[in-house]
CHARMM internal coordinates of N, CA and C (Angstrom, degrees):
IC EDIT
DIST 1 N 1 CA 1.4555
DIST 1 CA 1 C 1.5266
ANGL 1 N 1 CA 1 C 108.70
DIST 1 C 2 N 1.2885
ANGL 1 CA 1 C 2 N 116.28
DIHE 1 N 1 CA 1 C 2 N 138.06
DIST 2 N 2 CA 1.4603
ANGL 1 C 2 N 2 CA 122.57
DIHE 1 CA 1 C 2 N 2 CA 178.38
DIST 2 CA 2 C 1.5321
ANGL 2 N 2 CA 2 C 108.91
DIHE 1 C 2 N 2 CA 2 C -69.06
DIST 2 C 3 N 1.3284
ANGL 2 CA 2 C 3 N 116.68
DIHE 2 N 2 CA 2 C 3 N 121.39
DIST 3 N 3 CA 1.4699
ANGL 2 C 3 N 3 CA 120.55
DIHE 2 CA 2 C 3 N 3 CA -174.67
DIST 3 CA 3 C 1.5203
ANGL 3 N 3 CA 3 C 113.34
DIHE 2 C 3 N 3 CA 3 C -67.25
DIST 3 C 4 N 1.3124
ANGL 3 CA 3 C 4 N 118.61
DIHE 3 N 3 CA 3 C 4 N -19.84
DIST 4 N 4 CA 1.4603
ANGL 3 C 4 N 4 CA 120.30
DIHE 3 CA 3 C 4 N 4 CA -179.68
DIST 4 CA 4 C 1.5276
ANGL 4 N 4 CA 4 C 112.32
DIHE 3 C 4 N 4 CA 4 C -78.55
DIST 4 C 5 N 1.3296
ANGL 4 CA 4 C 5 N 118.41
DIHE 4 N 4 CA 4 C 5 N -12.08
DIST 5 N 5 CA 1.4550
ANGL 4 C 5 N 5 CA 121.15
DIHE 4 CA 4 C 5 N 5 CA -177.21
DIST 5 CA 5 C 1.5338
ANGL 5 N 5 CA 5 C 113.33
DIHE 4 C 5 N 5 CA 5 C -102.10
DIST 5 C 6 N 1.3091
ANGL 5 CA 5 C 6 N 117.56
DIHE 5 N 5 CA 5 C 6 N 7.02
DIST 6 N 6 CA 1.4595
ANGL 5 C 6 N 6 CA 120.50
DIHE 5 CA 5 C 6 N 6 CA 179.91
DIST 6 CA 6 C 1.5164
ANGL 6 N 6 CA 6 C 110.80
DIHE 5 C 6 N 6 CA 6 C -103.53
DIST 6 C 7 N 1.3225
ANGL 6 CA 6 C 7 N 116.62
DIHE 6 N 6 CA 6 C 7 N 166.43
DIST 7 N 7 CA 1.4558
ANGL 6 C 7 N 7 CA 122.71
DIHE 6 CA 6 C 7 N 7 CA -178.94
DIST 7 CA 7 C 1.5367
ANGL 7 N 7 CA 7 C 109.00
DIHE 6 C 7 N 7 CA 7 C -91.86
DIST 7 C 8 N 1.3262
ANGL 7 CA 7 C 8 N 116.44
DIHE 7 N 7 CA 7 C 8 N 97.13
DIST 8 N 8 CA 1.4633
ANGL 7 C 8 N 8 CA 121.62
DIHE 7 CA 7 C 8 N 8 CA 179.74
DIST 8 CA 8 C 1.5131
ANGL 8 N 8 CA 8 C 110.46
DIHE 7 C 8 N 8 CA 8 C -79.16
DIST 8 C 9 N 1.3357
ANGL 8 CA 8 C 9 N 115.57
DIHE 8 N 8 CA 8 C 9 N 140.26
DIST 9 N 9 CA 1.4698
ANGL 8 C 9 N 9 CA 121.81
DIHE 8 CA 8 C 9 N 9 CA 178.40
DIST 9 CA 9 C 1.5120
ANGL 9 N 9 CA 9 C 108.86
DIHE 8 C 9 N 9 CA 9 C -127.44
DIST 9 C 10 N 1.3324
ANGL 9 CA 9 C 10 N 115.64
DIHE 9 N 9 CA 9 C 10 N 146.61
DIST 10 N 10 CA 1.4598
ANGL 9 C 10 N 10 CA 119.83
DIHE 9 CA 9 C 10 N 10 CA 172.12
DIST 10 CA 10 C 1.5172
ANGL 10 N 10 CA 10 C 108.20
DIHE 9 C 10 N 10 CA 10 C -135.04
DIST 10 C 11 N 1.2925
ANGL 10 CA 10 C 11 N 115.87
DIHE 10 N 10 CA 10 C 11 N 163.56
DIST 11 N 11 CA 1.4516
ANGL 10 C 11 N 11 CA 121.96
DIHE 10 CA 10 C 11 N 11 CA -176.11
DIST 11 CA 11 C 1.5206
ANGL 11 N 11 CA 11 C 111.20
DIHE 10 C 11 N 11 CA 11 C -59.83
DIST 11 C 12 N 1.3094
ANGL 11 CA 11 C 12 N 115.48
DIHE 11 N 11 CA 11 C 12 N 143.38
DIST 12 N 12 CA 1.4614
ANGL 11 C 12 N 12 CA 120.11
DIHE 11 CA 11 C 12 N 12 CA 175.10
DIST 12 CA 12 C 1.5285
ANGL 12 N 12 CA 12 C 110.31
DIHE 11 C 12 N 12 CA 12 C -68.25
DIST 12 C 13 N 1.3232
ANGL 12 CA 12 C 13 N 117.28
DIHE 12 N 12 CA 12 C 13 N -14.11
DIST 13 N 13 CA 1.4663
ANGL 12 C 13 N 13 CA 122.16
DIHE 12 CA 12 C 13 N 13 CA 178.03
DIST 13 CA 13 C 1.5287
ANGL 13 N 13 CA 13 C 112.00
DIHE 12 C 13 N 13 CA 13 C -84.36
DIST 13 C 14 N 1.3114
ANGL 13 CA 13 C 14 N 116.88
DIHE 13 N 13 CA 13 C 14 N -5.18
DIST 14 N 14 CA 1.4612
ANGL 13 C 14 N 14 CA 120.72
DIHE 13 CA 13 C 14 N 14 CA 179.39
DIST 14 CA 14 C 1.5218
ANGL 14 N 14 CA 14 C 108.83
DIHE 13 C 14 N 14 CA 14 C -74.25
DIST 14 C 15 N 1.3301
ANGL 14 CA 14 C 15 N 116.75
DIHE 14 N 14 CA 14 C 15 N 115.46
DIST 15 N 15 CA 1.4533
ANGL 14 C 15 N 15 CA 121.11
DIHE 14 CA 14 C 15 N 15 CA -177.26
DIST 15 CA 15 C 1.5268
ANGL 15 N 15 CA 15 C 112.28
DIHE 14 C 15 N 15 CA 15 C -100.19
DIST 15 C 16 N 1.3130
ANGL 15 CA 15 C 16 N 116.17
DIHE 15 N 15 CA 15 C 16 N 3.84
DIST 16 N 16 CA 1.4652
ANGL 15 C 16 N 16 CA 119.38
DIHE 15 CA 15 C 16 N 16 CA -179.11
DIST 16 CA 16 C 1.5255
ANGL 16 N 16 CA 16 C 108.53
DIHE 15 C 16 N 16 CA 16 C -140.63
DIST 16 C 17 N 1.3094
ANGL 16 CA 16 C 17 N 114.80
DIHE 16 N 16 CA 16 C 17 N -171.62
DIST 17 N 17 CA 1.4632
ANGL 16 C 17 N 17 CA 119.10
DIHE 16 CA 16 C 17 N 17 CA 176.46
DIST 17 CA 17 C 1.5305
ANGL 17 N 17 CA 17 C 109.87
DIHE 16 C 17 N 17 CA 17 C -99.83
DIST 17 C 18 N 1.3206
ANGL 17 CA 17 C 18 N 117.05
DIHE 17 N 17 CA 17 C 18 N 28.00
DIST 18 N 18 CA 1.4626
ANGL 17 C 18 N 18 CA 122.34
DIHE 17 CA 17 C 18 N 18 CA -178.87
DIST 18 CA 18 C 1.5213
ANGL 18 N 18 CA 18 C 109.78
DIHE 17 C 18 N 18 CA 18 C -120.14
DIST 18 C 19 N 1.3329
ANGL 18 CA 18 C 19 N 115.77
DIHE 18 N 18 CA 18 C 19 N 63.37
DIST 19 N 19 CA 1.4477
ANGL 18 C 19 N 19 CA 121.15
DIHE 18 CA 18 C 19 N 19 CA -174.76
DIST 19 CA 19 C 1.5186
ANGL 19 N 19 CA 19 C 110.51
DIHE 18 C 19 N 19 CA 19 C -130.20
DIST 19 C 20 N 1.3004
ANGL 19 CA 19 C 20 N 115.61
DIHE 19 N 19 CA 19 C 20 N 166.86
DIST 20 N 20 CA 1.4616
ANGL 19 C 20 N 20 CA 121.63
DIHE 19 CA 19 C 20 N 20 CA 172.60
DIST 20 CA 20 C 1.5274
ANGL 20 N 20 CA 20 C 107.14
DIHE 19 C 20 N 20 CA 20 C -86.93
DIST 20 C 21 N 1.3196
ANGL 20 CA 20 C 21 N 116.04
DIHE 20 N 20 CA 20 C 21 N 136.55
DIST 21 N 21 CA 1.4674
ANGL 20 C 21 N 21 CA 121.55
DIHE 20 CA 20 C 21 N 21 CA 176.41
DIST 21 CA 21 C 1.5221
ANGL 21 N 21 CA 21 C 108.74
DIHE 20 C 21 N 21 CA 21 C -116.36
DIST 21 C 22 N 1.3271
ANGL 21 CA 21 C 22 N 116.77
DIHE 21 N 21 CA 21 C 22 N 148.11
DIST 22 N 22 CA 1.4543
ANGL 21 C 22 N 22 CA 121.75
DIHE 21 CA 21 C 22 N 22 CA 177.78
DIST 22 CA 22 C 1.5272
ANGL 22 N 22 CA 22 C 109.57
DIHE 21 C 22 N 22 CA 22 C -127.97
DIST 22 C 23 N 1.3238
ANGL 22 CA 22 C 23 N 114.69
DIHE 22 N 22 CA 22 C 23 N 154.42
DIST 23 N 23 CA 1.4554
ANGL 22 C 23 N 23 CA 120.69
DIHE 22 CA 22 C 23 N 23 CA 177.57
DIST 23 CA 23 C 1.5333
ANGL 23 N 23 CA 23 C 108.35
DIHE 22 C 23 N 23 CA 23 C -146.37
DIST 23 C 24 N 1.3169
ANGL 23 CA 23 C 24 N 115.17
DIHE 23 N 23 CA 23 C 24 N 133.54
DIST 24 N 24 CA 1.4616
ANGL 23 C 24 N 24 CA 120.37
DIHE 23 CA 23 C 24 N 24 CA 176.14
DIST 24 CA 24 C 1.5237
ANGL 24 N 24 CA 24 C 107.85
DIHE 23 C 24 N 24 CA 24 C -88.23
DIST 24 C 25 N 1.3228
ANGL 24 CA 24 C 25 N 115.56
DIHE 24 N 24 CA 24 C 25 N 128.10
DIST 25 N 25 CA 1.4662
ANGL 24 C 25 N 25 CA 121.20
DIHE 24 CA 24 C 25 N 25 CA -179.84
DIST 25 CA 25 C 1.5222
ANGL 25 N 25 CA 25 C 108.30
DIHE 24 C 25 N 25 CA 25 C -132.62
DIST 25 C 26 N 1.3175
ANGL 25 CA 25 C 26 N 116.12
DIHE 25 N 25 CA 25 C 26 N 167.07
DIST 26 N 26 CA 1.4677
ANGL 25 C 26 N 26 CA 119.34
DIHE 25 CA 25 C 26 N 26 CA 175.95
DIST 26 CA 26 C 1.5138
ANGL 26 N 26 CA 26 C 109.32
DIHE 25 C 26 N 26 CA 26 C -56.08
DIST 26 C 27 N 1.3125
ANGL 26 CA 26 C 27 N 116.52
DIHE 26 N 26 CA 26 C 27 N 122.67
DIST 27 N 27 CA 1.4459
ANGL 26 C 27 N 27 CA 120.71
DIHE 26 CA 26 C 27 N 27 CA 176.47
DIST 27 CA 27 C 1.5152
ANGL 27 N 27 CA 27 C 115.49
DIHE 26 C 27 N 27 CA 27 C 91.13
DIST 27 C 28 N 1.3320
ANGL 27 CA 27 C 28 N 119.05
DIHE 27 N 27 CA 27 C 28 N -2.75
DIST 28 N 28 CA 1.4538
ANGL 27 C 28 N 28 CA 117.68
DIHE 27 CA 27 C 28 N 28 CA 178.54
DIST 28 CA 28 C 1.5020
ANGL 28 N 28 CA 28 C 116.32
DIHE 27 C 28 N 28 CA 28 C 166.09
DIST 28 C 29 N 1.3275
ANGL 28 CA 28 C 29 N 113.62
DIHE 28 N 28 CA 28 C 29 N -158.50
DIST 29 N 29 CA 1.4541
ANGL 28 C 29 N 29 CA 123.31
DIHE 28 CA 28 C 29 N 29 CA -177.77
DIST 29 CA 29 C 1.5218
ANGL 29 N 29 CA 29 C 108.04
DIHE 28 C 29 N 29 CA 29 C -126.15
DIST 29 C 30 N 1.3397
ANGL 29 CA 29 C 30 N 116.04
DIHE 29 N 29 CA 29 C 30 N 133.45
DIST 30 N 30 CA 1.4631
ANGL 29 C 30 N 30 CA 120.45
DIHE 29 CA 29 C 30 N 30 CA 175.36
DIST 30 CA 30 C 1.5174
ANGL 30 N 30 CA 30 C 108.44
DIHE 29 C 30 N 30 CA 30 C -105.77
DIST 30 C 31 N 1.3269
ANGL 30 CA 30 C 31 N 116.24
DIHE 30 N 30 CA 30 C 31 N 144.93
DIST 31 N 31 CA 1.4571
ANGL 30 C 31 N 31 CA 123.11
DIHE 30 CA 30 C 31 N 31 CA -179.59
DIST 31 CA 31 C 1.5204
ANGL 31 N 31 CA 31 C 107.79
DIHE 30 C 31 N 31 CA 31 C -131.19
DIST 31 C 32 N 1.3458
ANGL 31 CA 31 C 32 N 116.20
DIHE 31 N 31 CA 31 C 32 N 135.64
DIST 32 N 32 CA 1.4653
ANGL 31 C 32 N 32 CA 119.99
DIHE 31 CA 31 C 32 N 32 CA 177.69
DIST 32 CA 32 C 1.5266
ANGL 32 N 32 CA 32 C 110.41
DIHE 31 C 32 N 32 CA 32 C -144.36
DIST 32 C 33 N 1.3083
ANGL 32 CA 32 C 33 N 114.60
DIHE 32 N 32 CA 32 C 33 N 164.79
DIST 33 N 33 CA 1.4649
ANGL 32 C 33 N 33 CA 123.75
DIHE 32 CA 32 C 33 N 33 CA 176.61
DIST 33 CA 33 C 1.5270
ANGL 33 N 33 CA 33 C 107.38
DIHE 32 C 33 N 33 CA 33 C -90.86
DIST 33 C 34 N 1.3186
ANGL 33 CA 33 C 34 N 117.93
DIHE 33 N 33 CA 33 C 34 N 121.60
DIST 34 N 34 CA 1.4639
ANGL 33 C 34 N 34 CA 120.39
DIHE 33 CA 33 C 34 N 34 CA -176.59
DIST 34 CA 34 C 1.5318
ANGL 34 N 34 CA 34 C 112.64
DIHE 33 C 34 N 34 CA 34 C -65.65
DIST 34 C 35 N 1.3292
ANGL 34 CA 34 C 35 N 117.99
DIHE 34 N 34 CA 34 C 35 N -19.23
DIST 35 N 35 CA 1.4612
ANGL 34 C 35 N 35 CA 120.49
DIHE 34 CA 34 C 35 N 35 CA 176.48
DIST 35 CA 35 C 1.5245
ANGL 35 N 35 CA 35 C 111.37
DIHE 34 C 35 N 35 CA 35 C -73.51
DIST 35 C 36 N 1.3253
ANGL 35 CA 35 C 36 N 117.08
DIHE 35 N 35 CA 35 C 36 N -23.65
DIST 36 N 36 CA 1.4727
ANGL 35 C 36 N 36 CA 122.23
DIHE 35 CA 35 C 36 N 36 CA -177.01
DIST 36 CA 36 C 1.5283
ANGL 36 N 36 CA 36 C 110.50
DIHE 35 C 36 N 36 CA 36 C -132.55
DIST 36 C 37 N 1.3264
ANGL 36 CA 36 C 37 N 118.34
DIHE 36 N 36 CA 36 C 37 N 62.01
DIST 37 N 37 CA 1.4658
ANGL 36 C 37 N 37 CA 119.98
DIHE 36 CA 36 C 37 N 37 CA -175.51
DIST 37 CA 37 C 1.5254
ANGL 37 N 37 CA 37 C 114.37
DIHE 36 C 37 N 37 CA 37 C -65.60
DIST 37 C 38 N 1.3278
ANGL 37 CA 37 C 38 N 117.38
DIHE 37 N 37 CA 37 C 38 N -16.41
DIST 38 N 38 CA 1.4658
ANGL 37 C 38 N 38 CA 119.94
DIHE 37 CA 37 C 38 N 38 CA -179.90
DIST 38 CA 38 C 1.5349
ANGL 38 N 38 CA 38 C 112.22
DIHE 37 C 38 N 38 CA 38 C -78.35
DIST 38 C 39 N 1.3140
ANGL 38 CA 38 C 39 N 117.27
DIHE 38 N 38 CA 38 C 39 N -14.95
DIST 39 N 39 CA 1.4719
ANGL 38 C 39 N 39 CA 120.31
DIHE 38 CA 38 C 39 N 39 CA 179.12
DIST 39 CA 39 C 1.5144
ANGL 39 N 39 CA 39 C 110.22
DIHE 38 C 39 N 39 CA 39 C -74.93
DIST 39 C 40 N 1.3085
ANGL 39 CA 39 C 40 N 116.63
DIHE 39 N 39 CA 39 C 40 N 154.54
DIST 40 N 40 CA 1.4700
ANGL 39 C 40 N 40 CA 122.38
DIHE 39 CA 39 C 40 N 40 CA 179.65
DIST 40 CA 40 C 1.5306
ANGL 40 N 40 CA 40 C 109.59
DIHE 39 C 40 N 40 CA 40 C -64.51
DIST 40 C 41 N 1.3263
ANGL 40 CA 40 C 41 N 117.96
DIHE 40 N 40 CA 40 C 41 N 126.82
DIST 41 N 41 CA 1.4675
ANGL 40 C 41 N 41 CA 119.77
DIHE 40 CA 40 C 41 N 41 CA 179.52
DIST 41 CA 41 C 1.5275
ANGL 41 N 41 CA 41 C 111.51
DIHE 40 C 41 N 41 CA 41 C -74.99
DIST 41 C 42 N 1.3140
ANGL 41 CA 41 C 42 N 114.66
DIHE 41 N 41 CA 41 C 42 N 158.23
DIST 42 N 42 CA 1.4644
ANGL 41 C 42 N 42 CA 120.68
DIHE 41 CA 41 C 42 N 42 CA 171.41
DIST 42 CA 42 C 1.5236
ANGL 42 N 42 CA 42 C 107.41
DIHE 41 C 42 N 42 CA 42 C -77.55
DIST 42 C 43 N 1.3334
ANGL 42 CA 42 C 43 N 117.56
DIHE 42 N 42 CA 42 C 43 N 145.57
DIST 43 N 43 CA 1.4582
ANGL 42 C 43 N 43 CA 121.44
DIHE 42 CA 42 C 43 N 43 CA 179.84
DIST 43 CA 43 C 1.5280
ANGL 43 N 43 CA 43 C 108.36
DIHE 42 C 43 N 43 CA 43 C -124.96
DIST 43 C 44 N 1.3242
ANGL 43 CA 43 C 44 N 116.44
DIHE 43 N 43 CA 43 C 44 N 129.58
DIST 44 N 44 CA 1.4525
ANGL 43 C 44 N 44 CA 122.81
DIHE 43 CA 43 C 44 N 44 CA -179.49
DIST 44 CA 44 C 1.5178
ANGL 44 N 44 CA 44 C 109.98
DIHE 43 C 44 N 44 CA 44 C -121.37
DIST 44 C 45 N 1.3302
ANGL 44 CA 44 C 45 N 115.92
DIHE 44 N 44 CA 44 C 45 N 145.13
DIST 45 N 45 CA 1.4670
ANGL 44 C 45 N 45 CA 120.29
DIHE 44 CA 44 C 45 N 45 CA 174.90
DIST 45 CA 45 C 1.5315
ANGL 45 N 45 CA 45 C 107.81
DIHE 44 C 45 N 45 CA 45 C -71.85
DIST 45 C 46 N 1.3303
ANGL 45 CA 45 C 46 N 117.63
DIHE 45 N 45 CA 45 C 46 N 162.47
DIST 46 N 46 CA 1.4718
ANGL 45 C 46 N 46 CA 119.25
DIHE 45 CA 45 C 46 N 46 CA 176.43
DIST 46 CA 46 C 1.5266
ANGL 46 N 46 CA 46 C 111.84
DIHE 45 C 46 N 46 CA 46 C -57.24
DIST 46 C 47 N 1.3260
ANGL 46 CA 46 C 47 N 117.67
DIHE 46 N 46 CA 46 C 47 N -36.71
DIST 47 N 47 CA 1.4696
ANGL 46 C 47 N 47 CA 121.30
DIHE 46 CA 46 C 47 N 47 CA 179.81
DIST 47 CA 47 C 1.5309
ANGL 47 N 47 CA 47 C 111.34
DIHE 46 C 47 N 47 CA 47 C -66.94
DIST 47 C 48 N 1.3203
ANGL 47 CA 47 C 48 N 117.15
DIHE 47 N 47 CA 47 C 48 N -42.40
DIST 48 N 48 CA 1.4664
ANGL 47 C 48 N 48 CA 120.87
DIHE 47 CA 47 C 48 N 48 CA 177.99
DIST 48 CA 48 C 1.5132
ANGL 48 N 48 CA 48 C 110.77
DIHE 47 C 48 N 48 CA 48 C -63.71
DIST 48 C 49 N 1.3223
ANGL 48 CA 48 C 49 N 116.49
DIHE 48 N 48 CA 48 C 49 N -43.89
DIST 49 N 49 CA 1.4712
ANGL 48 C 49 N 49 CA 120.81
DIHE 48 CA 48 C 49 N 49 CA -179.63
DIST 49 CA 49 C 1.5195
ANGL 49 N 49 CA 49 C 110.62
DIHE 48 C 49 N 49 CA 49 C -64.19
DIST 49 C 50 N 1.3182
ANGL 49 CA 49 C 50 N 117.60
DIHE 49 N 49 CA 49 C 50 N -43.01
DIST 50 N 50 CA 1.4751
ANGL 49 C 50 N 50 CA 121.54
DIHE 49 CA 49 C 50 N 50 CA 178.60
DIST 50 CA 50 C 1.5236
ANGL 50 N 50 CA 50 C 110.94
DIHE 49 C 50 N 50 CA 50 C -60.91
DIST 50 C 51 N 1.3346
ANGL 50 CA 50 C 51 N 116.64
DIHE 50 N 50 CA 50 C 51 N -42.18
DIST 51 N 51 CA 1.4625
ANGL 50 C 51 N 51 CA 120.57
DIHE 50 CA 50 C 51 N 51 CA 178.58
DIST 51 CA 51 C 1.5222
ANGL 51 N 51 CA 51 C 110.97
DIHE 50 C 51 N 51 CA 51 C -63.52
DIST 51 C 52 N 1.3284
ANGL 51 CA 51 C 52 N 116.96
DIHE 51 N 51 CA 51 C 52 N -39.83
DIST 52 N 52 CA 1.4672
ANGL 51 C 52 N 52 CA 121.03
DIHE 51 CA 51 C 52 N 52 CA 177.74
DIST 52 CA 52 C 1.5185
ANGL 52 N 52 CA 52 C 110.58
DIHE 51 C 52 N 52 CA 52 C -63.89
DIST 52 C 53 N 1.3366
ANGL 52 CA 52 C 53 N 117.71
DIHE 52 N 52 CA 52 C 53 N -49.93
DIST 53 N 53 CA 1.4625
ANGL 52 C 53 N 53 CA 121.37
DIHE 52 CA 52 C 53 N 53 CA -179.08
DIST 53 CA 53 C 1.5285
ANGL 53 N 53 CA 53 C 110.28
DIHE 52 C 53 N 53 CA 53 C -60.48
DIST 53 C 54 N 1.3191
ANGL 53 CA 53 C 54 N 117.24
DIHE 53 N 53 CA 53 C 54 N -41.49
DIST 54 N 54 CA 1.4603
ANGL 53 C 54 N 54 CA 120.02
DIHE 53 CA 53 C 54 N 54 CA 178.00
DIST 54 CA 54 C 1.5247
ANGL 54 N 54 CA 54 C 110.94
DIHE 53 C 54 N 54 CA 54 C -61.79
DIST 54 C 55 N 1.3314
ANGL 54 CA 54 C 55 N 116.73
DIHE 54 N 54 CA 54 C 55 N -41.62
DIST 55 N 55 CA 1.4620
ANGL 54 C 55 N 55 CA 119.95
DIHE 54 CA 54 C 55 N 55 CA 177.31
DIST 55 CA 55 C 1.5143
ANGL 55 N 55 CA 55 C 112.31
DIHE 54 C 55 N 55 CA 55 C -62.78
DIST 55 C 56 N 1.3192
ANGL 55 CA 55 C 56 N 117.39
DIHE 55 N 55 CA 55 C 56 N -40.46
DIST 56 N 56 CA 1.4677
ANGL 55 C 56 N 56 CA 120.54
DIHE 55 CA 55 C 56 N 56 CA 177.52
DIST 56 CA 56 C 1.5200
ANGL 56 N 56 CA 56 C 109.81
DIHE 55 C 56 N 56 CA 56 C -62.45
DIST 56 C 57 N 1.3372
ANGL 56 CA 56 C 57 N 116.41
DIHE 56 N 56 CA 56 C 57 N -46.70
DIST 57 N 57 CA 1.4636
ANGL 56 C 57 N 57 CA 120.21
DIHE 56 CA 56 C 57 N 57 CA -179.22
DIST 57 CA 57 C 1.5135
ANGL 57 N 57 CA 57 C 113.15
DIHE 56 C 57 N 57 CA 57 C -64.02
DIST 57 C 58 N 1.3267
ANGL 57 CA 57 C 58 N 117.29
DIHE 57 N 57 CA 57 C 58 N -25.75
DIST 58 N 58 CA 1.4627
ANGL 57 C 58 N 58 CA 121.25
DIHE 57 CA 57 C 58 N 58 CA 179.53
DIST 58 CA 58 C 1.5238
ANGL 58 N 58 CA 58 C 112.54
DIHE 57 C 58 N 58 CA 58 C -92.91
DIST 58 C 59 N 1.3121
ANGL 58 CA 58 C 59 N 116.57
DIHE 58 N 58 CA 58 C 59 N 2.13
DIST 59 N 59 CA 1.4627
ANGL 58 C 59 N 59 CA 119.88
DIHE 58 CA 58 C 59 N 59 CA 176.84
DIST 59 CA 59 C 1.5139
ANGL 59 N 59 CA 59 C 115.39
DIHE 58 C 59 N 59 CA 59 C 79.43
DIST 59 C 60 N 1.3182
ANGL 59 CA 59 C 60 N 118.30
DIHE 59 N 59 CA 59 C 60 N 17.04
DIST 60 N 60 CA 1.4657
ANGL 59 C 60 N 60 CA 121.42
DIHE 59 CA 59 C 60 N 60 CA -176.74
DIST 60 CA 60 C 1.5273
ANGL 60 N 60 CA 60 C 112.50
DIHE 59 C 60 N 60 CA 60 C -64.85
DIST 60 C 61 N 1.3025
ANGL 60 CA 60 C 61 N 118.79
DIHE 60 N 60 CA 60 C 61 N -20.32
DIST 61 N 61 CA 1.4566
ANGL 60 C 61 N 61 CA 121.74
DIHE 60 CA 60 C 61 N 61 CA -175.41
DIST 61 CA 61 C 1.5178
ANGL 61 N 61 CA 61 C 111.99
DIHE 60 C 61 N 61 CA 61 C -108.89
DIST 61 C 62 N 1.3220
ANGL 61 CA 61 C 62 N 117.68
DIHE 61 N 61 CA 61 C 62 N 10.46
DIST 62 N 62 CA 1.4622
ANGL 61 C 62 N 62 CA 121.34
DIHE 61 CA 61 C 62 N 62 CA 179.34
DIST 62 CA 62 C 1.5312
ANGL 62 N 62 CA 62 C 109.80
DIHE 61 C 62 N 62 CA 62 C -78.36
DIST 62 C 63 N 1.3131
ANGL 62 CA 62 C 63 N 114.91
DIHE 62 N 62 CA 62 C 63 N 145.65
DIST 63 N 63 CA 1.4749
ANGL 62 C 63 N 63 CA 119.99
DIHE 62 CA 62 C 63 N 63 CA 178.04
DIST 63 CA 63 C 1.4882
ANGL 63 N 63 CA 63 C 110.79
DIHE 62 C 63 N 63 CA 63 C -104.13
END
COOR INIT
IC SEED 1 N 1 CA 1 C
IC BUILD
């Protein structure tokens, strides 16, 4: 899917143009760097994205 034709979202806490953006597309979730929107986004399956979100909610990525 062409990344320029999807509805990109970023956190309401993003105070600059240097944030991660996500977009839900058929078959998964795309993730890109808002500073470089022309670069190819990463694409995750729904299962991969769910596992990531669960890890964030459980604090697996906290330092």
